[in-house]
N, C-alpha and C positions, 0 to 999 in steps of 0.2 A: 504494500500500500504506500502510495506516495502522496505527499511528502512524508518521509520517515521522520522520526524524532531527531535523528542525527542531522538530516537535511534542514529541519526547522531550526535547530540550534545554530547551524551554520548560517542560515538566512538571517536570524536575529543578530548574529555578530556582524554580518555585512551591513545591516541597517544601522548598527551603532557606528561602524566605520564611516558610512555616508553622512550621518548626523555630525560626526566629529570633523570630517573633511569640509563640509559645506556650511559650517556655522562659525560665527565669532563667539566662542564660548569663554566663559570665565574660567579661571584656574580650577575652581571648585567643580564646575560642570564637566570640564575635561577630565578631571580626576574621577568623577563619578562614572563617566563613560568607560574609562580605562578599567575601573573596578568591575563594572558590569560585564565587560568583555572577558575579563579574567574569570569571573564567576561562571559565565556561559561555557568557557573553555573547560573548566573543572567539571561542570555538570555533564558536558559532552563526553569527556574522558571516563567519568564514572558510569554514565549511562551505557556506554558500549561494553563495559566490563561486567555490568550487573547481571545480565541473563546467564552468561557462562558461570558466574559465581553462584547464582541461585540453583542452577541445575546440578552443579557439583556438590554444593552444600546440602541440597535436598537428598542426594544419594547418600552422602555421609551420615546425615541425620537418620535416614531410614535404616541404614545398617546398624547404627547404635541402638535404635529403638527395637529392632528385631533381636539384637543380642540381649536386650533387657527382657525379652519375652512378649513385647507388645506386638499386636497385629497392626501392620502398616499397609495402607493402600499403596500401590506402586506408582501412582501418579500418571499412569498412561492415559487416563481420560482427559488430561490437560494438554493443551497445545504446547509443544516444546518451545515455541517462539513467543509465547505470551508472558511477558515479564510480570504483569500484574497478577496473573494466576499463579505463577511460580513464587512470587513474593508472598501471596496469601498462604500457599502451601508451606512455605518456609516458616512463616509465623506460627502456623498450626503445629508443625513438627517441632519447632523450638518450645512451644508450650507443652507439648507432650513430653519432651525431654526434661523440662523443668519438673513435671510431675514425677518422672522417673527418678530424678536426682533427689527430690524430697522424700522418696520412699526407700532410698538406698540406706543400708545400715551405716552407722557412723564408724569412723576409724578407717585407717588405710587398709584396703583389701588387695590393692595391686591389680585388680581386674577391671571390671566395668567402670568403676569410679575413675581410675587412672586414665582409661581410654577416653572417657568423657572430658576430663580435664585437658588432655592433649588436644582433643578436638576443639574445645572452646578457645584455647590459646591460639591454635592455628587459624580459627575462624576470625578472630579479632585482627590478626595480621593480614588475612586475605580479603576482608570485606572492602569492596571498592567505594562504598557509600560513605 
């Protein structure tokens, strides 16, 4: 479907460039346009990485949940290219993982708790948002 979100973000940046090039702007306004352009660039970079992140993260979450004994739908009913649907699934899977964590026995067991901790650390590092 066109324009894609990436194309729309690029178009917004071009409009900011035009506004900056064709106007007599105060220093404050010029700085605001520069900051808006930077923000759009960051959003564009994050956006393009978001779908692959959610797909991989959903798979990791499903594996952890299955290890805990939970029944997890495979997500095949979702379109693989639908970021919103994948984000919703991710939120639901993370909530399910939170429920698993709260039910784990306390104390180091070296098993599932350790794998969940490793996952959570890696997720923080990988999250493009």
